C-alpha angles and dihedrals in degrees: 000000000000089000091052091048090051091054094048107117127225119256094244092056092048090050091052092050094047091046092054092046095050094042092049091050094048095048090047090050098051102028121047110141124188134307093022120098118258113265107260139163093289091054090052093051092047091048091054091046091052098044109033098060088067087081087073100043095109090057103033106021098158094044091049091050091053093048095046093044092048092046092047091048090052090046092055095043090054088058102251121143115259096235114159092332085085088076100050098077088044092055090047091052090053088059089048092055091046098050114015134079123268095260092054090047091055092048091047091051091054091047093049093046089051093051092046090050089050090051091053092046094049088047089053093235119165110273095243089056090047093050094046092046091050090053101038100048096055092042094053091044090051092051090051093048094048090050089054089049092054091047091050091049091050091048090051090050091049090051090050091048091047091054090048091049092047090051091047092051090050089050091048089050092051090046090050091051090049092049091049091050091050091050094048090047091051093048092048091047094050094043102043104031097071095044094046090049089059092044091051095047095045096045090048089051090048091052092048095049098033094111102021099048112012093176092056090047090051092052092047090052090049091053091048090051092051091049089049090054091047088052091055091048091051092047091051089050092045094051090050091052095046092050097046113022140042107234091184095051094141090066095052139043094284120094111253089216091061107126120257121192109262094221091064097057135059115240143190090274089069094059093089091052088049088053091051092056093049091048088055087054092054103266114116109219124190116196122201127189124193136173131032109323113227136161114267133193108293089236091057090045089052091048092054094045094049092048091052090044094051093043092051091045089055090050091052096044104036110016128087089216123114097199137039134193124217121193126187114192119191104202126178096260103010144049112218123191122183127186118184141162129201096222124230116309092240096042121112117251111277093018111144119145126050092174128041121255133198095240091229092116094061090045090051093049091052091048091053092050091049092053090063094040091254135124136236128201124186130176148120119296119237093238095045135281130061136279133202119189126188122192121185124177113232100196111183096351108162111239125213120187114254125205116267089234133033138161127239123180092340097309129107120232116197123203123227112254114257106273089217095055094070093231128119134049097263092251117129113240117232138203107292 
């Protein structure tokens, strides 16, 4: 069955073969000049033998050429007029040139030239005409066939390239989906991890003190409820951003400086509020600011905030320290953020984690820094504790003077004095 299906001709080839057969029979019936023999049953059979094999010329080009040439030679030798049968071996030879090897093409050209010469001789044409006809017809058919071969090769190459392009597009689509999943996972990790740490710690404290100190349990549950509401707010904000804006624009075709609404993204101004929540969970956080405050791109603000959030969450979850220090330095060409903890007094130097972590947080922080062409280093401090440092180049960020003192969520944050002004005692101010 597969062999029969492979030999099944296309409808266009069948129509061509039937058309030549019908036209040859009709012309032979109504037009038979002297001295050609009258068109009889033998002529009809030979006409069908010459024309109908053309339906298989795409599958068996050389065989079709031999059959049509032999049939046409017998047709001529029996004294019938050439009519349209003249073109059947020529069309078969075109298919030979388009599909067969060079040796078969040469043999086919010789066979076609011999049949054309026989046609001229039987038609009593002058010998120069017969010779020219025997040379020109195979040459023209060969050119047409080779042109078809080149077109077929180009079409095959186009099909191959189309398949490769389609596969590449599918791979790019899969890669885009994976990148989007990684980005969403990073955002969810950075958003939920810190809040859920507070909720876990406070609900554990409430469970522990439920009977012995109901007031403390009540306060712990209130802090956990507040952290839960903050989690919902951040999730809502995150979903809006993921649906509407590309937070990693620097890694794609979008411009990383494209504006993003400030109310959708967390910024450096929210770091003190973050410190407040962690203080309620039992981790004392001191926040320092230095340098000339100025508005930065919201993506850079989000990067700094998320790094501080993840670093402080790691301190609360994995470190033996009870306090952490956050420093935000606004330099002329760089934003530098440092988060460090001193470690527990009785901890060995370099001790950091008392519970295992997945390591995804550190990977996410480094990815965020890379998006904005920055760098992030993290490691144990020689004297104990752990340090995370983020550095982001600011380039030509436009600075606008910020007040030396502002209020956020009921607390006052005091800027460091300008180190170049000569004022101040050199001590870093802290959250008050």
